[in-house]
C-alpha positions in Angstrom: 0.0 0.0 0.0 1.0 3.6 -0.5 -0.3 6.9 0.8 0.2 10.6 0.0 1.9 11.1 3.3 3.5 7.7 3.8 5.0 6.8 7.1 7.7 4.7 5.4 10.0 4.8 2.3 11.3 1.9 0.3 14.7 3.0 -1.0 15.2 1.3 -4.3 18.2 0.9 -6.6 18.5 -1.1 -9.8 20.9 -1.8 -12.8 20.5 -3.1 -16.3 22.7 -5.3 -18.5 23.7 -2.2 -20.5 24.3 1.5 -19.8 24.7 2.9 -16.3 24.1 6.3 -14.7 22.6 9.1 -16.9 22.0 6.7 -19.8 20.2 4.0 -17.8 17.4 2.5 -19.9 18.3 4.3 -23.1 19.7 1.2 -24.7 16.6 -0.9 -24.0 18.6 -3.5 -22.0 16.9 -5.6 -19.3 17.0 -5.2 -15.6 19.5 -7.5 -13.8 19.7 -6.2 -10.3 17.3 -4.8 -7.6 18.4 -3.7 -4.1 16.0 -2.2 -1.6 15.6 -1.3 2.1 12.6 0.0 4.1 13.0 3.2 6.1 10.6 4.2 8.9 10.3 8.0 8.6 8.9 8.3 12.2 11.2 6.2 14.3 14.1 6.5 11.8 14.6 2.8 11.8 15.4 0.6 8.9 14.4 -2.9 7.8 16.6 -5.6 6.3 18.6 -4.7 3.2 17.7 -7.0 0.3 19.6 -7.7 -2.9 18.2 -9.7 -5.7 19.7 -10.6 -9.1 17.3 -10.8 -12.0 17.6 -13.3 -14.9 17.4 -11.4 -18.2 16.3 -13.0 -21.5 19.6 -11.8 -23.0 22.6 -12.4 -20.6 25.1 -10.7 -22.8 26.4 -7.9 -20.5 28.0 -4.7 -21.7 31.6 -3.9 -20.8 30.4 -1.0 -18.7 28.0 -3.3 -16.8 30.7 -5.9 -16.1 33.2 -3.3 -15.0 30.8 -1.4 -12.7 28.7 -4.2 -11.2 31.1 -7.1 -11.2 28.3 -9.4 -12.3 28.7 -12.3 -14.7 26.3 -14.1 -17.1 27.0 -17.3 -15.2 25.8 -15.8 -11.9 22.7 -14.2 -13.5 21.8 -17.5 -15.2 21.0 -18.9 -11.8 18.7 -16.0 -10.8 14.9 -15.7 -10.9 13.1 -14.0 -13.8 11.7 -10.5 -13.3 8.1 -11.5 -12.4 9.3 -13.8 -9.6 11.6 -11.1 -8.3 8.8 -8.5 -8.2 6.6 -11.0 -6.2 9.4 -11.5 -3.7 9.8 -7.7 -3.5 6.2 -7.2 -2.5 6.3 -10.1 0.1 9.6 -9.0 1.7 8.5 -5.3 1.9 5.2 -6.3 3.5 7.1 -8.4 6.0 9.5 -5.6 6.9 6.7 -3.1 7.4 5.0 -5.5 9.8 8.1 -5.8 11.8 8.4 -2.0 12.0 4.7 -1.6 12.8 3.9 0.4 9.6 1.4 -0.2 6.9 2.0 2.3 4.0 5.0 3.1 2.0 6.2 5.0 -1.1 9.2 4.1 -3.3 12.2 6.4 -3.3 14.8 6.1 -6.1 17.8 7.8 -7.3 16.2 9.9 -10.1 13.5 9.0 -12.6 15.2 6.5 -14.8 14.8 3.2 -12.9 11.0 3.6 -12.6 10.2 5.4 -15.8 12.8 4.1 -18.3 13.5 0.6 -17.0 10.8 -1.0 -14.9 7.7 0.4 -16.6 8.6 -0.3 -20.2 10.1 -3.7 -19.5 7.2 -5.0 -17.6 4.9 -3.6 -20.3 6.7 -5.5 -23.0 6.7 -8.7 -20.9 3.1 -8.3 -20.0 3.9 -8.3 -16.2 1.4 -6.5 -14.0 3.1 -4.0 -11.8 1.7 -3.3 -8.3 0.3 0.1 -7.5 3.5 1.1 -5.6 5.4 1.5 -8.9 3.1 4.3 -10.1 4.1 6.7 -7.3 7.6 7.4 -6.1 10.0 10.1 -4.7 12.9 11.3 -6.8 15.6 11.6 -4.2 17.5 14.1 -6.4 14.6 16.5 -6.6 13.8 16.1 -2.9 17.4 16.7 -2.0 17.6 19.9 -4.1 14.3 21.1 -2.5 15.8 20.5 1.0 19.2 22.0 0.1 18.6 24.7 -2.6 22.3 25.6 -2.7 23.3 22.2 -3.9 23.9 21.3 -7.6 21.1 21.3 -10.1 18.9 18.2 -10.2 20.3 17.0 -13.5 23.8 17.1 -12.2 23.1 15.3 -9.0 24.3 11.7 -8.2 24.4 9.6 -5.1 28.0 10.4 -4.7 27.7 14.2 -5.1 24.8 14.3 -2.7 26.8 12.4 -0.1 29.8 14.7 -0.7 27.7 17.8 -0.2 26.6 16.4 3.2 30.1 15.3 4.0 29.2 11.7 4.4 32.4 9.7 4.5 31.5 6.5 2.6 33.8 4.4 0.5 32.1 3.0 -2.6 34.7 0.1 -2.9 33.9 -1.2 0.6 30.4 -2.6 -0.3 28.9 -4.7 -3.1 27.5 -2.9 -6.1 24.0 -1.7 -5.2 24.5 -2.2 -1.5 26.6 0.9 -1.2 24.1 3.0 -3.2 21.2 2.0 -1.0 23.0 2.5 2.2 24.2 5.9 1.1 20.7 6.9 0.0 19.4 5.9 3.4 22.1 8.1 5.1 21.1 11.0 2.9 17.4 10.6 3.9 18.3 10.6 7.6 20.3 13.8 7.1 17.3 15.4 5.5 15.1 14.2 8.4 17.5 15.5 11.1 16.5 18.4 13.4 18.4 20.9 11.3 16.1 20.3 8.3 13.0 18.4 9.5 12.2 17.7 5.8 8.8 16.2 5.0 8.2 14.0 1.9 4.8 15.2 0.7 4.5 15.3 -3.1 5.6 12.1 -4.9 6.1 11.7 -8.6 3.3 9.9 -10.4 3.1 7.6 -13.4 -0.1 7.5 -15.3 -1.9 4.2 -15.3 -3.3 4.6 -18.8 -3.5 7.1 -21.6 -6.5 9.4 -21.6 -8.1 10.3 -24.8 -9.7 13.7 -25.5 -10.2 16.5 -28.0 -7.7 19.3 -28.8 -8.7 22.8 -29.9 -6.7 24.9 -32.3 -7.0 27.7 -29.9 -4.9 25.8 -27.3 -1.3 26.8 -26.6 1.0 23.8 -26.9 4.6 24.2 -25.6 7.0 23.0 -28.3 9.3 21.7 -25.5 6.7 18.9 -24.8 6.2 17.5 -28.3 8.0 14.7 -30.2 7.5 13.0 -33.6 7.6 9.2 -33.7 8.5 7.7 -37.1 8.4 4.2 -38.4 5.2 3.1 -36.7 3.3 0.0 -38.0 0.4 1.4 -40.1 -2.1 -0.4 -37.8 -0.8 1.2 -34.6 -3.4 2.9 -32.4 -2.9 5.7 -29.9 -2.9 3.0 -27.1 -0.1 1.2 -28.9 1.9 4.4 -29.0 1.1 5.1 -25.3 2.4 1.6 -24.5 5.6 2.3 -26.3 6.1 5.3 -24.1 5.0 3.5 -21.0 6.2 5.1 -17.8 6.1 8.6 -19.3 3.1 10.9 -18.8 1.4 11.8 -22.1 -0.9 14.8 -22.0 -4.7 14.1 -22.3 -5.4 13.6 -26.0 -1.7 13.9 -26.7 -1.3 11.2 -29.3 -1.9 12.4 -32.9 -1.5 9.9 -35.7 -0.5 11.5 -39.0 -2.3 10.9 -42.3 -1.0 11.1 -45.8 -2.5 12.9 -48.7 -4.9 10.0 -49.3 -6.1 10.1 -45.7 -4.3 7.0 -44.7 -1.8 6.7 -41.8 1.8 7.3 -42.9 3.6 5.6 -40.0 4.2 8.8 -38.0 2.7 10.3 -34.9 3.1 13.5 -32.9 3.0 12.9 -29.1 2.6 15.6 -26.5 3.8 15.1 -23.0 2.8 16.9 -19.8 6.2 18.7 -19.4 9.6 19.0 -21.0 11.2 16.5 -18.6 8.9 13.8 -19.9 9.7 14.8 -23.4 13.4 14.6 -22.8 13.0 11.1 -21.4 11.0 10.2 -24.5 13.8 11.3 -26.8 16.0 8.7 -25.0 13.8 6.0 -26.5 15.0 6.8 -30.0 15.2 3.5 -32.0 13.6 1.5 -29.2 11.4 -1.3 -30.6 7.7 -1.7 -31.1 7.4 -5.4 -31.9 10.1 -6.1 -34.5 10.3 -2.5 -35.7 12.5 0.2 -34.3 10.9 3.6 -33.8 12.7 6.9 -34.5 11.9 9.7 -32.0 12.6 13.4 -32.8 11.8 16.8 -31.5 8.7 18.5 -32.9 6.8 21.8 -32.3 3.5 22.7 -30.8 2.4 24.2 -34.1 2.9 20.9 -35.8 0.9 19.1 -33.2 -2.0 21.6 -33.5 -2.0 21.2 -37.3 -2.6 17.5 -36.8 -4.7 17.3 -33.6 -6.4 20.7 -33.4 -10.0 21.3 -34.5 -12.6 24.0 -34.6 -15.8 22.1 -35.3 -18.4 22.2 -32.5 -19.8 18.9 -33.9 -16.5 17.1 -33.5 -15.9 18.7 -30.1 -19.3 17.4 -28.9 -18.6 14.0 -30.4 -15.2 13.7 -28.6 -16.5 15.2 -25.3 -17.3 11.7 -24.2 -14.0 10.8 -22.6 -12.2 7.4 -22.4 -14.1 6.0 -25.3 -12.7 3.6 -27.9 -13.0 5.2 -31.4 -13.5 3.0 -34.5 -13.3 4.4 -38.0 -15.6 3.0 -40.7 -14.7 3.4 -44.3 -16.5 2.6 -47.5 -20.0 3.2 -46.3 -22.7 3.5 -49.0 -23.5 7.2 -49.6 -27.1 6.4 -48.8 -26.3 4.8 -45.4 -28.2 6.2 -42.4 -27.5 6.1 -38.7 -30.0 3.2 -38.4 -28.1 1.3 -41.1 -24.8 1.6 -39.3 -26.3 0.7 -35.9 -28.0 -2.4 -37.5 -24.7 -3.3 -39.2 -22.8 -3.2 -35.8 -25.6 -5.2 -34.1 -26.4 -5.7 -30.4 -23.1 -7.4 -29.6 -21.2 -4.0 -29.9 -23.6 -1.3 -28.7 -22.6 2.3 -29.6 -22.1 4.8 -26.8 -25.2 7.0 -26.7 -26.8 5.3 -29.7 -27.0 7.7 -32.6 -25.0 10.3 -30.6 -22.0 8.0 -30.8 -21.9 8.2 -34.6 -20.2 10.9 -36.6 -20.6 10.9 -40.4 -17.8 12.6 -42.4 -19.3 14.9 -45.0 -18.1 17.4 -47.7 -18.8 21.1 -47.1 -22.0 20.9 -49.2 -23.3 18.1 -47.0 -22.6 15.1 -49.3 -21.4 12.0 -47.5 -17.8 10.8 -48.0 -18.4 7.2 -47.0 -16.5 7.6 -43.8 -17.8 7.5 -40.2 -16.5 7.4 -36.7 -18.1 5.3 -33.9 -17.7 5.4 -30.1 -17.6 2.4 -27.9 -17.5 2.4 -24.1 -15.1 -0.5 -23.6 -12.5 -2.6 -25.4 -14.8 -5.6 -25.6 -17.4 -3.8 -27.7 -14.6 -2.4 -29.9 -13.1 -5.8 -30.5 -16.6 -7.1 -31.5 -16.9 -4.3 -34.0 -13.5 -4.9 -35.5 -14.5 -8.5 -36.2 -17.0 -7.1 -38.8 -14.1 -5.8 -40.9 -15.0 -6.2 -44.6 -18.5 -7.5 -43.9 -21.2 -6.3 -46.3 -23.5 -3.3 -45.8 -25.9 -2.9 -48.8 -23.7 -3.9 -51.7 -20.4 -2.7 -50.3 -17.9 -4.2 -47.9 -17.0 -2.0 -44.9 -13.5 -1.5 -43.5 -13.1 -0.9 -39.8 -10.0 0.4 -38.0 -9.0 1.7 -34.6 -8.9 5.4 -34.6 -8.0 8.4 -32.4 -9.4 11.8 -31.5 -6.6 13.4 -33.5 -7.5 11.3 -36.6 -11.1 12.4 -36.3 -10.0 16.0 -36.3 -7.6 15.4 -39.3 -10.3 13.7 -41.4 -12.9 16.3 -40.7 -10.4 19.1 -41.4 -9.3 17.5 -44.6 -12.8 17.3 -46.0 -14.1 20.6 -44.6 -11.1 22.8 -45.5 -7.8 22.8 -47.3 -5.8 19.6 -46.7 -3.5 19.5 -43.8 0.2 18.8 -44.3 1.6 16.3 -41.9 5.1 16.1 -43.3 5.7 18.2 -46.4 6.1 22.0 -46.4 3.6 24.0 -48.5 5.3 26.1 -51.2 4.5 29.9 -50.9 3.6 30.0 -54.6 2.2 26.7 -56.0 4.7 25.1 -58.2 3.5 24.2 -61.7 6.6 22.6 -63.3 7.2 23.0 -67.0 6.3 20.2 -69.4 8.8 17.4 -69.1 9.5 14.4 -71.3 9.7 10.8 -70.4 13.1 9.7 -71.7 13.4 7.1 -74.4 16.3 5.3 -76.2 18.3 2.2 -75.7 20.8 3.6 -73.1 20.3 1.6 -69.9 20.3 4.6 -67.5 17.1 3.6 -65.7 16.1 1.1 -63.0 12.9 -0.7 -62.5 11.6 -1.5 -58.9 9.3 -4.5 -58.8 7.4 -5.8 -55.8 6.9 -2.5 -53.9 4.4 -2.5 -51.1 1.2 -1.0 -52.3 1.4 1.6 -49.6 4.8 2.8 -50.7 5.1 6.4 -51.6 7.8 8.6 -53.1 9.4 9.2 -49.6 9.7 5.4 -49.1 11.4 5.0 -52.5 13.8 7.8 -51.8 14.7 6.3 -48.4 15.0 2.9 -50.1 17.5 4.3 -52.6 19.7 5.7 -49.8 22.7 7.6 -51.0 21.8 7.0 -54.6 19.0 9.5 -54.3 21.4 12.3 -55.4 21.9 10.5 -58.7 18.3 10.6 -59.7 17.4 13.0 -62.6 14.9 15.8 -61.8 11.3 14.5 -62.2 12.9 11.0 -62.6 10.7 8.9 -60.2 7.8 7.3 -62.0 5.1 5.3 -60.1 3.3 2.8 -62.4 -0.4 2.9 -61.8 -3.1 0.4 -62.6 -6.4 1.0 -64.4 -7.9 2.3 -61.2 -5.1 4.9 -60.8 -3.7 3.0 -57.8 -0.1 1.8 -57.3 0.7 -1.4 -59.1 3.8 -2.3 -57.1 6.2 -1.1 -59.9 8.2 2.0 -60.3 10.9 3.3 -62.7 13.7 5.7 -61.8 15.8 7.7 -64.3 19.4 7.9 -63.2 22.0 10.4 -64.4 24.0 7.7 -66.2 24.0 4.0 -67.0 26.9 3.4 -64.5 24.8 4.9 -61.7 21.8 2.7 -62.7 24.1 -0.4 -62.7 25.4 0.4 -59.2 21.9 1.0 -57.8 20.6 -2.3 -59.3 23.6 -4.1 -57.7 23.2 -2.4 -54.3 19.5 -2.4 -53.8 18.3 -5.7 -55.5 16.2 -7.7 -53.0 16.7 -5.0 -50.3 13.8 -4.8 -47.9 11.2 -2.1 -48.0 8.8 -2.3 -45.0 8.1 -6.1 -44.9 8.8 -6.9 -48.5 11.9 -7.4 -50.6 12.1 -5.3 -53.8 13.6 -6.5 -57.0 15.7 -3.9 -58.8 16.7 -4.3 -62.5 18.6 -2.0 -64.9 16.7 -1.1 -68.0 16.5 1.5 -70.8 14.3 4.6 -71.2 12.6 2.8 -74.1 11.6 -0.1 -71.9 10.5 2.3 -69.1 8.4 4.2 -71.7 6.6 1.1 -72.8 5.4 0.1 -69.3 4.4 3.7 -68.4 2.2 3.9 -71.4 0.4 0.6 -70.5 2.6 -2.0 -72.1 4.2 -5.0 -70.3 7.8 -5.9 -69.8 8.6 -9.5 -68.8 10.8 -12.4 -69.7 8.9 -12.9 -72.9 9.9 -9.4 -74.0 8.0 -6.2 -74.6 4.2 -6.1 -75.3 2.6 -2.9 -76.7 0.1 -0.9 -74.7 -3.4 -2.4 -75.3 -4.8 1.0 -76.2 -2.5 1.3 -79.3 -3.2 -0.5 -82.5 -0.5 -2.9 -83.8 0.2 -0.9 -87.0 0.8 2.3 -85.0 3.1 0.5 -82.5 6.1 1.1 -84.7 5.6 4.8 -84.4 5.7 4.5 -80.6 9.4 5.2 -80.4 8.7 8.9 -80.0 8.8 10.1 -76.4 5.5 10.9 -74.7 5.2 14.4 -73.4 3.2 15.0 -70.2 2.2 18.5 -69.5 2.3 20.1 -66.0 -1.4 19.9 -65.6 -1.2 16.1 -65.9 1.1 16.1 -63.0 -1.2 18.4 -61.1 -4.3 16.4 -61.5 -2.7 12.9 -61.8 -2.7 10.6 -64.8 -6.3 10.0 -65.8 -6.5 12.3 -68.9 -7.4 10.4 -72.1 -6.2 10.8 -75.7 -6.3 14.1 -77.6 -9.4 14.8 -79.7 -9.6 14.0 -83.4 -11.1 17.2 -84.8 -12.3 18.2 -88.3 -10.1 20.9 -90.0 -12.8 23.5 -89.4 -13.1 22.7 -85.7 -9.3 22.6 -85.3 -8.9 26.1 -86.6 -11.2 27.5 -84.0 -10.2 25.3 -81.1 -7.0 25.7 -79.1 -4.2 23.2 -79.7 -4.8 19.7 -78.2 -2.9 18.4 -75.2 -0.4 15.7 -76.3 -0.4 12.8 -74.0 0.7 10.3 -76.7 2.4 10.8 -80.1 -0.1 11.7 -82.7 0.8 8.7 -84.8 -0.2 6.4 -82.0 -3.6 7.9 -81.2 -5.8 5.1 -82.4 -7.8 3.6 -79.6 -9.1 0.1 -79.3 -12.6 0.2 -77.9 -12.2 -3.3 -76.6 -9.9 -2.0 -73.9 -10.3 0.5 -71.1 -7.7 3.1 -71.9 -4.3 2.9 -70.1 -2.8 6.1 -68.9 0.9 7.1 -68.4 2.0 7.6 -64.8 3.2 11.2 -64.2 6.9 11.7 -63.3 7.4 12.9 -59.8 10.3 13.9 -57.7 11.1 15.5 -54.3 10.9 19.0 -56.0 7.4 18.4 -57.4 5.6 16.6 -54.5 4.8 19.9 -53.0 1.9 20.4 -55.4 -0.1 17.9 -53.5 -0.6 20.3 -50.6 -1.2 23.5 -52.5 -4.7 25.0 -51.8 -7.1 24.4 -54.8 -7.7 28.2 -55.1 -4.0 28.9 -55.4 -3.6 26.1 -57.9 -6.4 27.4 -60.1 -5.0 30.9 -60.0 -1.5 29.7 -61.0 -2.9 27.5 -63.7 -4.9 30.4 -65.2 -1.7 32.4 -65.6 0.4 29.6 -67.0 1.2 29.4 -70.7 0.6 25.6 -70.9 -2.3 24.1 -72.8 -5.4 23.8 -70.5 -6.5 20.4 -69.3 -9.9 20.7 -71.0 -9.2 22.7 -74.1 -12.2 21.8 -76.1 -15.3 24.1 -76.0 -18.6 22.6 -75.0 -20.9 21.9 -72.1 -19.8 19.7 -69.1 -22.0 17.1 -67.6 -20.8 15.5 -64.3 -22.0 12.0 -63.4 -22.1 11.0 -59.8 -22.8 7.7 -58.0 -21.4 5.5 -60.7 -20.3 1.9 -59.9 -16.6 1.7 -59.3 -16.2 -0.9 -62.2 -17.9 1.4 -64.7 -16.0 1.7 -68.0 -16.1 3.8 -71.1 -18.4 1.5 -73.0 -21.0 1.7 -70.2 -20.9 5.5 -70.2 -21.3 5.7 -74.0 -24.2 3.2 -73.8 -25.9 5.3 -71.1 -25.8 8.4 -73.4 -27.0 6.5 -76.5 -29.3 8.8 -78.5 -27.6 12.0 -77.4 -25.0 14.0 -79.3 -21.8 13.6 -77.4 -19.3 14.1 -80.3 -18.8 10.3 -81.1 -15.5 11.0 -82.8 -14.0 12.4 -79.6 -13.7 9.8 -76.9 -11.5 11.9 -74.7 -14.6 13.9 -73.9 -14.7 11.4 -71.0 -12.3 12.1 -68.2 -12.2 9.8 -65.2 -11.1 11.7 -62.1 -8.3 10.3 -60.0 -8.2 10.3 -56.2 -5.9 13.3 -56.3 -8.2 15.3 -58.5 -11.2 14.3 -56.5 -9.6 15.6 -53.3 -9.1 19.0 -55.1 -12.6 19.1 -56.5 -14.0 17.6 -53.2 -16.3 15.2 -55.1 -16.8 11.4 -55.1 -15.6 9.1 -57.9 -17.2 10.4 -61.1 -16.8 11.1 -64.8 -16.9 14.4 -66.5 -18.4 14.5 -70.0 -17.8 17.1 -72.7 
């Protein structure tokens, strides 16, 4: 038992198999030693001093540990595991308290590290339940500085310096490692309790039992000295998983914000806000600690970055998130006609929603149209788990995806649809960048590489990180993601290098290197081969196959490089072939946009058209985050050919099935005059263009 004004202290000291002193726990090594002794604050008596070795899973001791502690792997191999040692600790402390006639106690350790950086995270990883006494403790260094203000700063204190300040004549070499430290700490405490000081231990440090969820307003002030960025998180990580990674450190209420990419999916990063700068500094010491099999990078961040991700202004969202300590589940892919009753019926009685309809939040566009996303509140983990079991079950004619979510993700998704997109990682250019037209290289020089087997979630940043030092040898606009017919990543990418030698070195160095959980094959190829695939052809062991949208007679003329204008990069690759106009119409109309060579413009109606993937590079990714208004203004002043150069009325079709093709659209408009000689009057909007136009999947007809 513990109490706010305990009548006893348990002086505790520990060591790990790795770093010692100020770096204790920073190397993620396991605990190998615990030494403790009970101190009666009233009678100034002490209990028995106990020393217990702990058997670690990895008995490989660091040189510093061997030198300082004198312990050996052989001796530790005979010790008890951590869970048994903690049981013995509780039993022996209770026994000593009974002898001294006391009932309550609080731990007292040399600084924060043993409790926060060693015991808490290690027991969390090993699923060991810690007793309540480990969630409240006195930091002897802080208490000492409070008692003796003229002593050294807290961060510079050690057991030895505190003893020297008091003039305690103790010899560290006279006792076993750990025993001297505990005895000296007890002597320091008795000096603080002496008549000259009469110090009273009243305000212990606390460790939060669990992470508390809650909303964050953009009007809040967030101290930049309390925020970190965690990178490399598994995509399925929840806020509770991140809080567990930082177990022992006090995260502010609602202080975990998972970052989303431009498509609204998690990008493996999170911003975490702690209660004070001391906790943040301890969190930075967990750089490259592991979450499962993955190491997590931890860096400093700013309060402004946190508010961009977690802050919100919507009263509806604030009211939804006002129900604290709820488990949030995100539903994606809902039919646009789905109602609250439909969602509640889909979830069923086995996972009741908190507050019924009040526990549902549908995500909508500014004009009120549904996006197909919704957030649901559950009062406990059991109900949330039951809901997650319905992942990919059918509602209406669509399967529904369900994921764990966070308050910060609710804010981000609502902000993304209700205003200009947020930018979790990339800076926004002051003036939207519309690059000049660029040409996909062709020719037989093997100065390109092909990446095959990429994770479907891989983006440009992942590819650049995968390339490592070779990133500097990539040509401007030289990264080409190959997309499928739906405009989604196909798992392939082409990269133009500055020379054939550079391409050869990259292929040798990166072939079968891991990206996330998959190995990626890297082959050297030519610009011609790259061009074929980007235009919809195939490249395999059997050789080259022409793009299915090109007729065989015209394939010979395909050697000309395809020019992709800046607007294609701006709105992504779903623009079709240029129009075939009569001479009279051509004279009045502006010049057509060239996506393919004119000689290769014959389209097979037996195929859905394939589209070239736009070149992208680190210098052009910024366009993703440019506000739509700024993009439109910049595009209006540009000298490039407009995306929709042909005159005529536009008809927008909404609510189409996702497998709708060109033939179905033409059949739907049978009997109407839609310029049958001009099939590029149909433009299918990509996910990127849709986010700019804020509209669901649709076609625009000229």
